[in-house]
FIVOPA-251298 format. One line per 3 residues: their letters; for each residue z, x negated, y of N, C-alpha, C. Coordinates in steps of 0.001 Angstrom, whole numbers. Layout:
BEGIN
a) Z X Y Z X Y Z X Y | ... .
END
This chain:
BEGIN
mrn) 57749 17000 -15093 56865 17739 -14129 55956 16455 -13481 | 56955 15977 -12831 56660 14840 -12152 55850 13958 -12784 | 56820 13518 -13879 56569 12498 -14853 55003 12645 -15225 .
sif) 54574 13867 -15460 53456 14190 -16021 52142 13882 -15037 | 52472 14229 -13836 51614 14106 -12946 51327 12342 -12697 | 52401 11750 -12601 52611 10315 -12375 51827 9559 -13201 .
vga) 51988 9793 -14712 51198 9404 -15780 49843 9699 -15806 | 49565 11035 -15528 48002 11398 -15028 47444 10654 -13900 | 48150 10263 -12784 47424 9590 -11896 47075 8172 -12034 .
iaa) 47795 7563 -13047 47712 5847 -13722 46313 6221 -14314 | 46641 7279 -15288 45476 7183 -16322 44207 7425 -15663 | 44181 8210 -14652 42672 8304 -13679 42282 7207 -13058 .
gll) 43675 6296 -12629 42953 4980 -12141 42732 3987 -12712 | 43316 4029 -14145 42623 3108 -15334 41422 3439 -15699 | 41046 4746 -15695 39765 5359 -16025 39016 4451 -14805 .
gla) 39015 4739 -13673 38289 4652 -12636 37796 2976 -12649 | 38966 2037 -13460 38806 704 -13270 37653 439 -14488 | 38011 1013 -15375 37253 853 -16561 35922 1420 -16872 .
apa) 35599 2205 -16147 34293 2890 -15954 33788 2837 -14656 | 33222 1726 -13579 33321 1747 -12266 31956 2628 -12005 | 31350 2831 -10507 30181 3770 -10481 28993 2695 -10756 .
taq) 28017 3172 -11386 26922 2593 -11744 26262 2026 -10284 | 26005 769 -9876 25334 256 -8909 23848 903 -8748 | 23460 1474 -7867 22021 2284 -7541 21176 1467 -6536 .
lnv) 20024 2105 -6715 18793 1583 -5866 17599 2594 -5789 | 17575 3342 -4878 16164 4324 -4723 15198 3747 -4070 | 14203 3943 -4681 12824 2624 -4215 11594 4163 -4240 .
ics) 10841 4164 -3217 9556 4656 -2966 8297 3617 -3229 | 7559 3490 -4073 6712 2355 -4438 5087 3163 -4212 | 4416 2207 -3194 3118 2644 -2928 2138 1512 -3512 .
vqa) 2452 1265 -4691 1468 515 -5198 832 1119 -6864 | 240 784 -7599 -489 1113 -8854 1090 1121 -9470 | 989 2328 -10676 2086 2524 -11485 2751 1367 -12217 .
dwc) 1873 917 -12885 2149 -378 -13856 3072 -1158 -12739 | 2720 -1632 -11730 3602 -2443 -11099 5090 -2097 -10757 | 4714 -834 -9977 6518 171 -9560 7291 266 -10782 .
nal) 6590 233 -12031 7390 278 -13151 8001 -809 -13638 | 7448 -1963 -13649 7695 -3539 -13916 8726 -4059 -12737 | 8153 -3666 -11427 9406 -3925 -10601 10900 -3525 -10591 .
aaq) 10883 -2124 -11452 12359 -1511 -11431 13024 -1828 -12710 | 12021 -2239 -13538 12447 -2745 -15103 13246 -4075 -14622 | 12557 -4835 -14126 12685 -6512 -14158 13974 -6667 -13185 .
fqr) 13996 -5868 -11949 15179 -6174 -10976 16325 -5531 -11609 | 16401 -4192 -12421 17373 -3953 -12911 18026 -4616 -13964 | 16990 -5659 -14739 17625 -6536 -15943 18464 -7606 -15031 .
esg) 17970 -7863 -13744 18379 -9484 -13409 19764 -9267 -12420 | 19734 -8090 -12073 20687 -7555 -11279 21812 -6413 -11545 | 21341 -6036 -12697 22351 -4693 -13075 22306 -3715 -12296 .
vkv) 21402 -3614 -11284 21365 -2372 -10304 20520 -1340 -10997 | 20885 -60 -10900 19885 890 -11641 19304 1300 -10895 | 17669 1235 -11049 16605 1708 -10005 16100 2852 -10360 .
sii) 16374 3717 -9286 15141 4927 -9518 13683 4751 -8582 | 12760 4717 -9065 11787 4375 -8555 10609 5686 -8515 | 9865 6204 -7513 9077 6820 -7685 7562 6428 -7117 .
qkg) 6421 6802 -7334 5478 6192 -6664 4719 7556 -5807 | 4308 6761 -4417 3911 7848 -3566 3065 6856 -2481 | 1862 7828 -2068 1085 7050 -1167 1804 6786 298 .
sge) 1241 5881 877 1844 5217 2148 1726 6383 3117 | 830 7232 3382 1017 8416 4411 1820 9335 4151 | 2061 9425 3044 3143 10616 2539 4647 10344 2485 .
tla) 4724 8734 2113 6131 8111 2070 6498 8204 3553 | 5449 7712 4622 6166 8003 6044 6361 9332 6522 | 5867 10318 6119 5963 11748 6107 7334 11832 5551 .
qlq) 7735 11646 4627 8926 11767 3835 10007 10997 4604 | 9896 9711 4811 10962 9301 5692 11322 9758 6940 | 10013 10435 7573 10229 11013 9161 11193 12267 8593 .
aes) 10666 12921 7519 11639 14245 7388 12715 14255 6909 | 13179 12967 6412 14676 12870 5935 15425 11994 6487 | 14897 11698 7773 15840 10748 8674 17094 10810 8873 .
anp) 17649 12170 9073 18784 12530 9324 19667 12140 8074 | 19186 12114 6823 19896 12073 5734 19181 11535 4674 | 18628 9889 4985 17733 9510 4063 18221 9474 2255 .
rtd) 17171 9744 1476 17602 9810 79 16783 8590 -397 | 16208 7731 407 15636 6529 -184 16026 5221 546 | 16216 3965 -208 16563 3071 121 15754 1843 694 .
vwf) 14695 1800 -119 13772 656 -13 12187 1411 152 | 10898 975 781 9920 1559 671 9206 315 128 | 8416 11 -798 7800 -1113 -1577 6268 -850 -1600 .
ggt) 5506 -1606 -978 3967 -1777 -933 3466 -741 -3 | 2040 -437 151 1166 331 735 1030 -534 2124 | -80 -113 2885 -539 -568 3884 621 -767 4927 .
hdp) 117 -2150 5682 1021 -2360 6862 1274 -1465 8003 | 92 -514 8311 174 50 9579 1093 1147 9437 | 1266 1957 8315 2357 2924 8349 3791 2489 8139 .
hiv) 3920 1097 7742 5291 309 7759 5906 -24 9252 | 4564 -421 10090 4679 -667 11413 5365 662 12066 | 4623 1785 11847 4649 3125 12501 6220 3213 12225 .
aae) 6375 3290 10999 8033 3404 10910 9148 2667 11444 | 8635 1363 11592 9576 468 12299 9704 949 13836 | 8382 1222 14551 8427 1859 15752 9263 3157 15880 .
rdl) 9239 4147 14876 9854 5322 15000 11353 5088 14454 | 12024 4069 14420 13286 3576 14012 13962 4141 12608 | 12596 4306 11627 12810 4993 10227 13287 3642 9120 .
tqa) 13150 2531 9752 13159 1598 8921 14291 683 10052 | 14830 -264 8891 15854 -1212 9953 15749 -2824 9317 | 16069 -3722 10337 15702 -5086 10326 16525 -5611 9155 .
has) 15892 -6898 8670 16743 -7469 7614 15859 -9033 7716 | 16914 -9987 7977 16744 -11254 8221 16337 -12212 7072 | 15336 -11811 6128 15317 -12155 4616 15314 -13778 4798 .
prt) 16216 -14546 3929 15933 -16404 3898 14789 -16553 3207 | 14043 -15600 2566 12778 -15860 2038 11657 -15861 2982 | 11735 -15501 4225 10732 -15284 4906 9693 -16612 5174 .
tel) 10699 -18016 5419 9880 -19103 5513 9240 -19646 4362 | 9385 -18966 3085 8450 -19193 1878 7272 -18494 1992 | 6843 -17587 2976 5515 -16753 2793 4379 -17340 3638 .
hpw) 3289 -16717 3672 2102 -17233 4252 2332 -16393 5700 | 1434 -17329 6519 1856 -16884 7990 1241 -15570 8267 | 230 -15073 7422 5 -13607 7593 951 -12843 7330 .
aqe) 1558 -12948 6356 2620 -12172 5983 3911 -12301 6979 | 4194 -13454 7545 5204 -13699 8720 5004 -13117 9582 | 3551 -12597 10303 3042 -12059 11390 3403 -10670 11151 .
lsr) 3400 -10019 9932 3729 -8515 9998 5408 -8510 10235 | 6162 -9401 9839 7649 -9546 10335 7836 -9265 11654 | 6920 -10428 12373 6739 -10546 14036 6735 -9353 14862 .
vsk) 5559 -8722 14065 4821 -7392 14868 6027 -6272 14906 | 6890 -5987 13442 7534 -4943 13187 8960 -5632 13553 | 9277 -6788 14240 10674 -6951 14576 11690 -7006 13687 .
gka) 10869 -7503 12544 11888 -7888 11144 12268 -6818 10342 | 11676 -5646 10655 11674 -4456 10272 10679 -4239 8670 | 9581 -4957 8620 8859 -4971 7541 8601 -6271 6918 .
hgi) 8244 -6384 5935 8084 -7840 5329 6805 -7743 4633 | 5879 -8672 4625 4352 -8821 3687 4780 -9388 2401 | 4460 -8664 1544 4696 -8942 43 2938 -9423 -836 .
yag) 2163 -8822 245 658 -9166 -572 -360 -8771 426 | -1767 -9604 368 -2733 -8913 940 -3737 -8427 117 | -4537 -7804 850 -5517 -6906 -48 -6800 -6719 716 .
ilg) -8081 -7069 413 -9333 -7062 915 -9981 -5834 892 | -10540 -5087 1887 -11244 -3899 1862 -12659 -3998 1873 | -12900 -3369 564 -14661 -3552 296 -14983 -2246 -439 .
igf) -16484 -2134 -647 -17289 -1251 -1195 -17194 -1377 -2776 | -16659 -352 -3301 -16721 -359 -4475 -17454 624 -5191 | -18286 90 -6476 -19557 774 -7140 -19302 981 -8517 .
nie) -20141 1927 -9297 -20178 1852 -10248 -21718 1113 -10844 | -21483 31 -11624 -22860 -715 -11753 -23884 -132 -13078 | -23126 855 -13622 -24161 1478 -14943 -24956 2290 -13961 .
ima) -24197 3225 -13501 -25020 4424 -12475 -26132 4076 -11938 | -25707 2667 -10894 -26479 2184 -9899 -27806 1823 -10955 | -27638 1012 -12211 -28598 553 -12700 -29657 1516 -13330 .
krr) -29115 2535 -13947 -29714 3699 -14431 -30451 4413 -13476 | -30192 4435 -12057 -31035 4950 -11128 -31857 4146 -10147 | -31894 3171 -10835 -32491 1972 -9746 -31972 1942 -8488 .
ipq) -30771 1800 -8310 -30498 1730 -6959 -29953 330 -6760 | -30175 -201 -5661 -30008 -1671 -5519 -28271 -1714 -4954 | -27632 -2696 -5472 -26156 -2339 -5234 -25834 -2784 -3474 .
psc) -25140 -2333 -3101 -24697 -2214 -1722 -23921 -3658 -1250 | -24418 -4058 -98 -23709 -5616 396 -23069 -5584 1562 | -23660 -4206 2324 -23160 -4197 3952 -22599 -2570 4359 .
wkd) -21754 -2421 5246 -21639 -1494 5499 -22780 -235 5727 | -23869 -604 6252 -24764 139 6853 -25741 623 5522 | -25459 121 4547 -26558 314 3163 -25728 1753 2612 .
llg) -24309 2232 3058 -23714 3272 2605 -24316 4779 2954 | -25250 4395 4303 -25834 5637 5210 -26826 5833 4337 | -27364 5330 3535 -28880 5672 2772 -28795 7034 2158 .
pey) -30077 7684 2294 -30063 8763 1542 -29895 8759 -78 | -29874 7911 -521 -29547 7648 -1928 -28278 7784 -2404 | -27424 7707 -1370 -25986 8013 -1662 -25460 9385 -1228 .
kge) -26310 10474 -914 -25798 11523 -699 -25018 11869 -1421 | -24051 12640 -1142 -23058 13157 -2273 -22432 12109 -3155 | -22412 11069 -2949 -22107 9845 -3831 -21034 9053 -3496 .
iqi) -20405 9103 -2643 -19376 8252 -1972 -17828 8736 -1939 | -16800 8344 -2186 -15483 8647 -1795 -14453 7838 -946 | -13956 8326 -208 -13086 7562 478 -12016 8731 935 .
anp) -10817 8020 782 -9623 8729 766 -9312 9218 2146 | -8238 10248 2435 -8147 11245 3405 -7071 10357 4365 | -7354 9605 5557 -6554 8994 6307 -5364 9906 7010 .
nss) -5088 11146 6483 -3881 11811 6911 -2628 11464 6098 | -3123 10958 4482 -2487 10506 3465 -2498 9276 2719 | -3672 8545 3182 -3948 7421 2673 -4086 6152 3794 .
gta) -3162 5101 3410 -3294 3987 4364 -4403 3261 4225 | -5048 3227 2979 -6304 2637 2801 -7583 3158 3561 | -7694 4317 3756 -8431 5017 4562 -8336 4737 5999 .
yva) -7157 4810 6698 -6860 4181 7860 -7341 2921 8160 | -7080 1998 7169 -7360 757 7436 -8787 959 7537 | -9634 1432 6704 -11213 1576 6932 -11748 1943 8248 .
iat) -10795 3000 8975 -11430 3421 10009 -10962 2268 11316 | -10016 1849 11061 -9386 821 12276 -10404 -621 11950 | -10742 -781 10616 -11542 -2171 10600 -12937 -1456 11258 .
lvq) -13442 -647 10901 -14740 -321 11426 -14893 -177 13052 | -13812 340 13706 -13373 94 15175 -13371 -1327 15545 | -12947 -1869 14863 -12630 -3463 15247 -14197 -4140 15260 .
img) -15125 -3600 14158 -16485 -4392 13779 -17219 -3690 14759 | -17433 -2656 14914 -18227 -2133 15454 -17886 -1703 17197 | -16994 -1480 17641 -16503 -728 18490 -16110 678 18189 .
eeq) -15604 1416 18891 -14938 2467 18774 -16055 3964 18684 | -17202 3895 19725 -18030 4883 19991 -18838 4551 18759 | -19586 3228 18349 -20455 3008 17162 -19401 3443 15891 .
afe) -18635 3102 15769 -17932 3414 14405 -17441 4750 14159 | -17559 5809 14899 -17221 7007 14665 -18809 7815 14434 | -19506 6793 15107 -21002 7507 14737 -21582 7162 13629 .
ylk) -20763 6087 12847 -20933 5761 11559 -20576 6369 10680 | -19227 6838 11027 -18335 7820 10120 -18711 9038 10029 | -19389 9894 10956 -20169 10732 10915 -21432 10622 9989 .
glh) -22220 9697 9990 -23161 9360 9048 -22796 9174 7870 | -21627 8560 7578 -20879 8298 6199 -20703 9862 5664 | -20167 10605 6573 -19446 12084 6068 -20654 12820 5357 .
rnv) -21892 12750 5864 -23083 13406 5017 -23046 12703 3590 | -22664 11785 3200 -22885 11204 2031 -21533 11171 1131 | -20449 11557 1479 -19087 12057 989 -18836 12803 352 .
nqy) -18710 12989 -809 -18016 14503 -2087 -16782 14536 -1744 | -16021 13642 -1590 -14522 14016 -1631 -13887 13060 -753 | -12515 13561 -253 -11631 12665 604 -10344 12796 -223 .
prs) -9979 12179 -1302 -8691 12475 -2117 -7599 12247 -1031 | -6498 12454 -1807 -5183 11886 -1109 -4899 10689 -1319 | -5104 9848 -2361 -4657 8727 -2799 -5729 7633 -2326 .
gtg) -5455 6302 -1862 -6070 5532 -1777 -7042 4622 -3062 | -6276 4890 -4378 -6735 4335 -5429 -7633 5260 -6194 | -7714 6307 -5323 -8470 7362 -6036 -9775 7642 -6255 .
pik) -10366 7087 -5235 -11880 6761 -4683 -12607 5714 -6175 | -11954 4532 -6107 -12276 3432 -7027 -12085 3861 -8592 | -11080 4740 -9033 -10913 5159 -10100 -11829 6285 -10439 .
aaa) -12298 6905 -9696 -13418 8033 -9738 -14649 7072 -10082 | -15078 6135 -9143 -16349 5218 -9545 -16026 4501 -10414 | -15307 4043 -11239 -15033 3334 -12338 -15028 4461 -13357 .
rge) -14861 5826 -13229 -14979 6535 -14578 -16398 7348 -14574 | -17099 7070 -13375 -18468 7774 -13514 -18244 8905 -12557 | -17406 9480 -11810 -17076 10647 -11044 -17682 10421 -9880 .
tma) -17837 9200 -9609 -18681 9230 -8006 -19490 7768 -8355 | -20351 7633 -7401 -21218 6209 -7627 -20242 5111 -6878 | -19965 5576 -5775 -19209 4674 -4669 -18195 5187 -4041 .
sis) -17211 3990 -3599 -16136 4240 -2909 -15923 3219 -1808 | -14977 3618 -981 -14322 2627 151 -13047 2207 -343 | -12511 973 -753 -11285 938 -1190 -11111 -399 -1268 .
fmh) -9783 -750 -1706 -9400 -2268 -1795 -10126 -2982 -2974 | -10608 -3892 -2644 -11293 -4996 -3683 -10459 -5031 -5050 | -8992 -5153 -4744 -8104 -5774 -6186 -8355 -4390 -6726 .
dav) -8153 -3368 -6257 -8074 -2007 -7253 -9293 -1904 -7962 | -10571 -2551 -7586 -11739 -2599 -8519 -11700 -3482 -9675 | -10797 -4668 -9125 -10600 -5637 -10343 -9853 -5071 -11329 .
ter) -8583 -4332 -11125 -8012 -3794 -11979 -8637 -2922 -12989 | -9488 -1904 -12399 -10385 -1000 -13245 -11326 -2029 -14198 | -12073 -3055 -13609 -12790 -3783 -14258 -12295 -4628 -15381 .
vag) -11051 -5006 -15127 -10404 -5829 -16245 -10187 -4876 -17464 | -9755 -3562 -17029 -9707 -2572 -18201 -10698 -2150 -18742 | -12053 -2704 -18408 -12950 -2571 -19164 -14034 -1286 -18573 .
lpv) -13777 -1080 -17700 -14679 -72 -17044 -15887 -873 -15896 | -16849 -14 -16042 -18217 -651 -15360 -18016 -592 -13728 | -17255 -1155 -13159 -17121 -1167 -11749 -17054 -2725 -10916 .
kav) -17652 -2597 -9742 -17522 -3805 -9059 -17472 -3695 -7744 | -16894 -4558 -7093 -16549 -4434 -5513 -17161 -5799 -4694 | -17462 -5532 -3512 -17968 -6499 -2594 -17453 -6144 -1132 .
apc) -17521 -7596 -681 -16854 -7437 1183 -18039 -7172 1745 | -18204 -6413 2610 -19379 -5801 3376 -19883 -7230 4125 | -21131 -7429 4560 -21879 -8789 5254 -20998 -8445 6420 .
egt) -20888 -7457 7057 -20702 -7385 8441 -19567 -8048 8908 | -18534 -8120 7564 -17224 -8332 8017 -16333 -7285 7513 | -14798 -7875 6974 -13985 -6433 6707 -12730 -6539 7100 .
gye) -11817 -5531 6826 -10802 -5780 7308 -9823 -5874 6027 | -8513 -5945 5946 -7705 -6343 4863 -6481 -5397 5307 | -5542 -5439 4121 -4182 -4620 4263 -3283 -6160 4330 .
igg) -2025 -5857 4773 -964 -6700 4266 291 -5757 3514 | 546 -5643 2710 1369 -4721 1797 2792 -4967 2288 | 3196 -3889 2991 4728 -4092 3467 5974 -3632 2534 .
lsi) 7184 -4181 3147 8063 -3650 2555 9223 -3612 3334 | 10024 -2549 3174 11040 -2221 4128 12358 -1598 3806 | 13174 -1955 4440 14501 -1049 4122 14644 145 4986 .
vkg) 14917 1247 4365 15038 2701 5304 16511 2692 6117 | 16427 2873 7435 17388 2816 8196 18195 4350 7561 | 19755 4080 7560 20932 4891 6734 20741 4593 5234 .
akn) 20137 3810 4750 20038 3269 3352 21629 3334 2806 | 21620 4461 1624 22967 4523 1169 23298 3291 251 | 22394 2643 -113 22689 1538 -1098 22066 367 -295 .
ldn) 22698 245 836 22295 -932 1859 22201 -2506 1068 | 23420 -3083 81 23565 -4118 -60 22707 -4386 -987 | 22281 -3455 -2077 21229 -3520 -2955 20205 -3685 -2552 .
akk) 19767 -2820 -1612 18377 -2989 -1031 18353 -4188 -243 | 19102 -4831 283 18822 -6275 928 18550 -6829 -271 | 19598 -6965 -1269 19081 -7729 -2671 17478 -7544 -2763 .
fvd) 17459 -6591 -3192 15847 -6251 -3636 14909 -6640 -3037 | 15051 -6556 -1596 14054 -7084 -834 14019 -8765 -861 | 14992 -9463 -1167 15170 -10858 -784 14456 -10967 -2626 .
wal) 14556 -10578 -3419 14299 -10646 -4509 12510 -10558 -4971 | 12123 -9311 -4117 10925 -9085 -4193 10022 -10037 -3424 | 10564 -10766 -2119 9986 -11538 -1425 9826 -13031 -2191 .
sap) 10691 -13135 -3069 10976 -14622 -3774 9630 -14856 -4857 | 9331 -16211 -5379 8429 -16340 -6209 8435 -15305 -7337 | 9617 -15737 -8420 9650 -15039 -9328 9304 -13432 -9056 .
gqr) 10180 -12727 -8122 9937 -11267 -7494 8119 -11091 -7921 | 7461 -12292 -6968 6160 -11347 -7076 5349 -12091 -7834 | 5851 -12768 -8752 5106 -12940 -10081 4806 -11529 -11248 .
vgi) 6304 -10835 -10796 6085 -9226 -11668 4425 -8634 -11307 | 4222 -8716 -10195 2987 -8347 -9782 1639 -8806 -10698 | 1888 -10059 -11006 671 -10858 -11317 922 -10260 -13003 .
aar) 2094 -10517 -13784 2621 -9861 -14992 1948 -8700 -15234 | 2235 -7776 -14503 1687 -6167 -14436 224 -6317 -14324 | -605 -7288 -14222 -2044 -7214 -14099 -2572 -6635 -12726 .
qfq) -1854 -7207 -11789 -2422 -6528 -10401 -2685 -7768 -9658 | -3974 -7489 -8753 -4833 -8510 -8256 -4662 -8827 -6772 | -3717 -8393 -6101 -3501 -8455 -4765 -3159 -10268 -4642 .
vps) -3432 -10546 -3431 -2919 -12328 -2784 -1192 -12173 -2881 | -448 -12865 -3536 748 -12787 -3172 1117 -13697 -1687 | 2418 -13171 -1209 2674 -13524 -1 3536 -14909 -162 .
nka) 4137 -14897 -970 4768 -15979 -1109 3985 -17708 -1713 | 4178 -18657 -703 3249 -19510 -952 3282 -20306 -2263 | 4585 -20247 -2963 4760 -20675 -4382 3904 -20407 -5660 .
vap) 3477 -18708 -5081 2787 -18014 -6150 1210 -18417 -5985 | 445 -18466 -7119 -672 -18898 -6875 -1591 -17467 -7151 | -2450 -16789 -6593 -3196 -15626 -6791 -3781 -15558 -8373 .
ppe) -3723 -14582 -8966 -4484 -14421 -10065 -5989 -14744 -10064 | -6518 -15777 -11259 -7811 -16262 -10973 -8749 -14950 -10651 | -8747 -13855 -11076 -9437 -12497 -10426 -9359 -12048 -9293 .
aps) -8493 -12571 -8658 -8268 -11824 -7219 -9318 -12217 -6368 | -9620 -11178 -5238 -10774 -11679 -4370 -9789 -12670 -3516 | -10904 -13497 -2729 -10181 -14719 -1941 -10438 -14265 -517 .
lfa) -9153 -14625 119 -9172 -14414 1647 -10152 -15573 1987 | -10328 -16390 1579 -10937 -17631 2244 -12453 -17266 1844 | -12855 -16759 871 -14287 -16850 708 -15145 -15298 1317 .
tkl) -14141 -14801 1961 -14520 -13684 2614 -14572 -13476 4178 | -15500 -13082 4498 -15790 -12939 6101 -14602 -11666 6856 | -13518 -12236 7189 -12379 -11176 7235 -12173 -10958 9102 .
iky) -12457 -9905 9748 -12042 -9734 11216 -10340 -10198 11536 | -10412 -10733 12532 -8928 -11018 12790 -8303 -9560 13260 | -7795 -9081 12159 -7024 -7583 12341 -5832 -7574 13389 .
dla) -6062 -6823 14519 -5095 -6491 15516 -3675 -5642 14597 | -2866 -6266 14209 -1811 -5391 13342 -932 -4710 14680 | -1147 -5339 15860 144 -4675 16593 -531 -3452 17156 .
kyg) -1879 -3459 17472 -2669 -2351 18402 -2909 -1352 17402 | -3288 -1767 15909 -3843 -509 15136 -2662 -256 14430 | -1714 -1053 14230 -452 -484 13510 361 594 14441 .
snd) 346 661 15752 1320 1270 16416 1110 2724 16049 | 2203 3347 16426 2271 4866 16271 1281 5506 17119 | 954 5479 18199 156 5952 19279 -1449 6016 18582 .
erk) -1622 4858 18566 -3104 4581 18015 -3594 5049 16782 | -2548 4765 15952 -3036 5431 14520 -2945 6899 14362 | -1935 7503 15234 -2014 8955 15317 -3430 9603 16158 .
rli) -3922 8867 16975 -4971 9201 17900 -6460 8967 17007 | -6477 8010 16276 -7570 8008 15417 -7678 8470 14558 | -6767 8937 13769 -6703 9994 12629 -6919 11449 13259 .
akw) -6339 11706 14289 -6696 12927 15006 -8282 13170 15160 | -8700 12009 15743 -10371 12062 16260 -10869 12188 15137 | -10612 11456 14057 -11381 11435 12663 -11513 13108 12252 .
gqe) -9977 13413 12219 -10016 15012 11917 -10969 16203 12838 | -11056 15509 13988 -12016 16444 15066 -13273 16393 14884 | -13693 14924 15182 -15169 14803 15252 -15611 14347 13837 .
vns) -15169 13991 12715 -15756 13914 11330 -15505 14612 10140 | -14151 14941 10227 -14156 15561 8815 -14233 17421 8929 | -14469 17670 10110 -14480 18994 10719 -16393 19453 10457 .
lpr) -17214 18289 10306 -18582 18449 10248 -19143 18900 8925 | -20115 19695 8569 -20630 20128 7343 -21208 18861 6780 | -21140 19076 5330 -21772 18069 4483 -22855 18650 3792 .
END
């Protein structure tokens, strides 16, 4: 009997050596699905780490990380606007990582690391703009918009979509952008006027530009690179940077505090910030501006240098209190109004 137990223990040990547990990584991805899937496949090929990846908007991801903070099920959060990544850092939902790739990044990406105290890393930049369906506008003989103020015109009644800031980082960047351009009082008067022309506030930041591209709405407030994605797919959509100036996002990358696969999470972050890691997005036909200085943007990507950009205050408008206050104010003063 004792011999049987001894032999069984040895056999179990040998089986354990022969079949080690598979290295894993759990990622929430807040960019388009093609990029998410390409990232998972490429990192898995190069590292041997099995990647489980799900796509979710940045506002929803922040809520999930908060709900799971005592027992995280996620290791890494890839993509989405900088603001909720900064909030996650403030709430101690993510942890610092001194990536050796940081020095390879553009200054605007390094600024996100500085503001978040090393907890969030910049992986791309995207410009906020106005998207519109060129066929619908031509058919109705409506001039193409070029400024924020154009969207208040009566010809846009029921024809605009912008995401809901409670779930979308894109929409919050739009609110923060308008506040920084116009001042808070005037910006909220603008948002009230815009509300009369909005037909829907989708949960996802990419929803409005997809709707415009497919003729389900005439115009949207979206990131310009998402309009490029739809246009290169053959859809009749265009985006412009408003004449008054516009804001931008710095796509974030964060390691979740308490990540169960911490070593793999650090490897993924370092790889995603590297030039080869950032070329995955370009290969997946995504048109943000990469943060690694060694990676040239796709030729179709909107240019940071050819756009009138505001000096976006990451620290102020990315803070938990300011973000929460502005979103609540939008709900009370804007979204409660009839249309």
